[in-house]
C-alpha positions as CSV (number, residue, x, y, z in Angstrom):
1,M,98.6,123.8,112.8
2,M,101.9,121.8,112.6
3,A,103.3,123.8,115.5
4,S,100.5,122.5,117.7
5,L,101.5,118.9,117.1
6,D,104.1,117.3,119.4
7,L,107.2,115.5,118.1
8,G,105.7,112.1,118.9
9,T,102.6,112.7,116.9
10,I,104.6,113.9,113.9
11,V,106.8,110.8,114.1
12,L,103.7,108.6,114.1
13,L,102.3,110.5,111.1
14,C,105.5,109.9,109.2
15,I,105.4,106.2,110.0
16,A,101.8,106.1,108.9
17,A,102.8,107.9,105.7
18,G,105.6,105.4,104.9
19,A,103.2,102.4,105.5
20,A,100.6,104.1,103.3
21,G,103.1,104.7,100.5
22,W,104.0,101.0,100.5
23,V,100.3,99.9,100.4
24,D,99.4,102.5,97.8
25,A,102.2,101.4,95.5
26,V,101.2,97.8,95.6
27,T,97.4,97.9,95.4
28,G,96.2,101.4,96.3
29,G,94.3,102.0,99.6
30,G,97.1,103.9,101.4
31,G,94.6,106.5,102.3
32,L,93.0,103.9,104.6
33,I,96.1,104.4,106.8
34,Q,97.2,108.0,106.2
35,L,93.9,109.9,106.2
36,P,92.5,108.6,109.4
37,S,95.9,109.2,111.1
38,L,95.7,112.9,110.0
39,L,92.0,113.2,111.1
40,I,92.8,111.7,114.6
41,S,96.0,113.9,115.0
42,M,94.3,117.1,114.0
43,P,91.1,117.1,116.1
44,N,90.8,120.9,116.0
45,G,91.5,121.2,112.3
46,S,89.0,121.0,109.5
47,P,88.5,117.8,107.6
48,A,89.5,119.7,104.5
49,D,92.9,120.4,106.1
50,A,93.4,116.7,106.6
51,L,92.2,115.9,103.0
52,G,94.5,118.5,101.5
53,T,97.6,117.5,103.5
54,N,96.9,113.9,102.7
55,K,96.9,114.7,99.0
56,L,100.2,116.5,99.2
57,S,101.8,113.6,100.9
58,S,100.2,111.1,98.6
59,I,101.2,112.8,95.3
60,I,104.8,112.6,96.2
61,G,104.7,108.9,96.9
62,T,102.4,108.1,94.0
63,S,104.6,110.0,91.6
64,A,107.6,108.0,92.8
65,A,105.8,104.7,92.5
66,A,104.6,105.6,89.0
67,T,108.1,106.4,87.9
68,T,109.4,103.1,89.4
69,Y,106.8,101.2,87.5
70,L,107.5,103.1,84.2
71,R,111.1,102.2,84.5
72,N,110.6,98.5,85.2
73,T,107.3,97.5,83.5
74,K,105.6,98.0,80.2
75,I,102.6,100.3,80.6
76,D,100.0,101.1,77.9
77,L,100.1,104.9,78.1
78,R,97.4,105.1,75.4
79,T,95.0,103.8,78.1
80,A,96.7,105.3,81.2
81,L,96.9,108.9,80.0
82,P,93.3,109.5,78.8
83,M,92.1,107.7,82.0
84,A,94.4,110.0,84.1
85,G,93.0,113.1,82.2
86,A,89.4,112.1,82.9
87,A,90.3,111.3,86.5
88,F,91.9,114.8,86.9
89,I,88.6,116.4,85.9
90,G,86.6,114.2,88.1
91,S,88.9,114.7,91.1
92,A,88.8,118.5,90.7
93,I,85.0,118.4,90.7
94,G,84.9,116.1,93.8
95,A,87.4,118.3,95.7
96,L,85.3,121.4,95.0
97,L,82.3,119.7,96.5
98,A,84.2,118.1,99.4
99,S,83.1,120.8,101.8
100,R,79.5,120.9,100.6
101,I,78.5,117.2,100.4
102,P,78.7,115.1,103.5
103,A,80.9,112.1,102.8
104,A,78.8,110.0,105.2
105,S,76.0,109.9,102.7
106,F,78.1,107.9,100.3
107,R,79.5,105.4,102.8
108,P,76.7,102.8,102.6
109,I,76.9,102.7,98.8
110,I,80.7,102.5,98.9
111,L,80.5,99.7,101.5
112,V,78.2,97.6,99.3
113,M,80.4,98.2,96.3
114,L,83.6,97.2,98.1
115,I,82.0,94.0,99.5
116,G,81.0,93.1,95.9
117,V,84.6,93.8,94.7
118,W,86.1,91.7,97.4
119,L,83.8,88.8,96.8
120,W,84.3,89.0,93.0
121,T,88.1,89.0,93.4
122,W,88.1,86.2,96.0
123,L,85.8,83.9,94.0
124,K,87.9,84.3,90.8
125,P,91.4,83.4,91.8
126,A,92.6,83.3,88.2
127,M,91.4,86.8,87.4
128,G,94.3,89.1,86.9
129,T,97.1,86.5,87.1
130,V,97.6,86.8,83.3
131,E,96.7,89.6,81.0
132,Q,93.5,89.1,78.9
133,L,92.8,92.5,77.3
134,R,89.3,93.3,76.3
135,W,88.5,95.5,73.2
136,E,92.2,96.3,72.8
137,G,92.7,99.4,70.7
138,Q,88.9,99.8,70.3
139,R,86.5,102.5,71.4
140,Q,85.0,100.3,74.1
141,H,88.4,99.9,75.8
142,Y,89.1,103.6,76.0
143,G,85.4,104.4,76.8
144,V,85.5,102.2,79.9
145,A,88.9,103.7,80.9
146,V,87.7,107.3,80.5
147,I,84.3,106.8,82.2
148,A,85.9,104.9,85.1
149,G,88.6,107.5,85.4
150,L,86.0,110.3,85.6
151,G,83.9,108.5,88.2
152,I,86.7,107.2,90.4
153,G,88.5,110.6,90.2
154,F,85.3,112.3,91.5
155,Y,85.3,109.9,94.4
156,D,89.0,110.5,95.1
157,G,88.5,114.3,95.2
158,L,85.4,114.0,97.4
159,I,86.4,111.2,99.8
160,G,89.7,109.5,98.9
161,P,90.4,106.2,100.7
162,G,90.0,103.1,98.4
163,T,90.6,105.0,95.1
164,G,93.5,102.7,94.1
165,S,91.4,99.6,94.9
166,F,88.6,100.8,92.7
167,L,91.0,101.6,89.9
168,L,92.6,98.2,90.2
169,I,89.4,96.3,90.0
170,V,88.2,98.3,86.9
171,L,91.5,97.7,85.2
172,V,91.6,94.0,86.0
173,A,87.9,93.0,85.7
174,G,86.9,95.7,83.2
175,L,89.8,95.9,80.9
176,G,91.5,92.6,81.5
177,L,94.9,93.8,82.7
178,S,97.0,91.6,85.0
179,F,97.1,92.7,88.6
180,L,100.7,93.9,88.3
181,K,100.1,96.0,85.1
182,A,96.9,97.3,86.6
183,S,98.7,98.5,89.7
184,A,101.3,100.3,87.5
185,T,98.6,101.9,85.4
186,A,96.6,102.9,88.5
187,K,99.6,104.8,89.8
188,I,99.6,107.1,86.7
189,V,95.9,107.7,87.0
190,N,96.2,108.4,90.7
191,V,98.8,111.1,90.0
192,G,96.1,112.8,87.9
193,T,93.5,112.6,90.7
194,N,96.0,113.8,93.4
195,V,97.3,116.8,91.3
196,A,93.7,118.0,90.6
197,A,92.6,117.7,94.3
198,L,95.8,119.3,95.6
199,I,95.3,122.3,93.3
200,V,91.8,122.8,94.6
201,F,92.8,122.3,98.3
202,G,95.8,124.5,97.8
203,I,93.7,127.4,96.4
204,T,91.3,127.1,99.3
205,G,94.1,127.1,101.8
206,S,93.4,123.6,103.0
207,V,97.0,122.2,102.9
208,L,99.5,122.1,105.8
209,W,102.5,122.3,103.5
210,L,105.3,121.6,105.9
211,L,103.6,118.6,107.5
212,G,102.6,117.4,104.1
213,L,106.1,117.6,102.6
214,L,107.6,115.8,105.7
215,M,105.0,113.0,105.4
216,G,105.5,113.0,101.6
217,A,109.2,112.2,102.0
218,C,108.3,109.1,104.1
219,N,105.5,108.2,101.7
220,L,108.0,108.3,98.8
221,I,110.3,105.8,100.6
222,G,107.4,103.5,101.2
223,A,106.1,103.9,97.7
224,V,109.4,103.0,96.0
225,I,109.9,99.9,98.2
226,G,106.3,98.9,97.5
227,A,106.6,99.3,93.8
228,R,109.8,97.3,93.7
229,T,108.2,94.6,95.9
230,A,105.2,94.3,93.6
231,I,107.4,94.1,90.5
232,A,109.6,91.4,92.1
233,K,106.7,89.3,93.4
234,G,104.2,89.6,90.6
235,S,100.5,89.6,90.1
236,E,99.5,86.9,92.6
237,F,101.2,88.9,95.4
238,V,99.4,92.1,94.4
239,R,96.1,90.2,94.4
240,R,96.7,88.9,97.9
241,V,97.6,92.3,99.2
242,F,94.6,93.7,97.4
243,L,92.2,91.3,99.2
244,V,93.7,92.2,102.6
245,V,93.6,96.0,102.0
246,V,90.0,95.9,100.7
247,A,88.9,93.8,103.7
248,M,90.4,96.4,106.0
249,L,88.6,99.2,104.1
250,I,85.3,97.3,104.4
251,L,85.7,96.9,108.1
252,R,86.6,100.5,108.5
253,L,83.6,101.7,106.5
254,A,81.3,99.2,108.2
255,W,82.3,100.7,111.6
256,D,81.6,104.3,110.3
257,V,78.2,103.3,108.9
258,F,76.9,101.2,111.8
259,A,78.7,102.7,114.8
260,G,78.7,106.3,113.6
């Protein structure tokens, strides 16, 4: 498939991957840029090929962003790792069903949820600026993390774009993390979802490995820059980028729902 793409298209895909890596590292939502770019560039390929290649590129950038956050911020791995494990399982199930369940059937529900998330974040400007942990060290804390990881992981394996945004709002509004720490934690969880989905897509032959690795290198550069930018600028910056990214995702889904 890559041989059928001209040099200009490959360059544009790499630029999109770099931009997606930056956005993903700051707030999540890089799939909003990268996945549509792949779908448009591979009109004769299957959607599964685009999803699989997107996962390969994303996991490289997400792993780099997670490593950068781990080196520079304090992350509660007791929350992040169980959530990532649950997300791994959910993502594998979602990826297995990706070719059987039409994603269009979920879009209206996701659109309503994203509008609610955006309004909630916009109307509560103080939310996530400082950390106010809920049920720290208690069963409720880990229960919310695991259930959210399983559900959001399923969504990531099945559809993808917006996963980081959903993780961020659960970690901030649900568990009381600051936006910066939530973004760092979300990257670890996102590694779990990407690994599971990539394994499934790889087994089914739905990954363009050379193109994915090339885009992944660009995604990695964007991810490292994005993580460092978020660490330097703090939670308020992450919140602002989050509002912009979710607004873009809402517009994109609204177009799919009402114009499709």
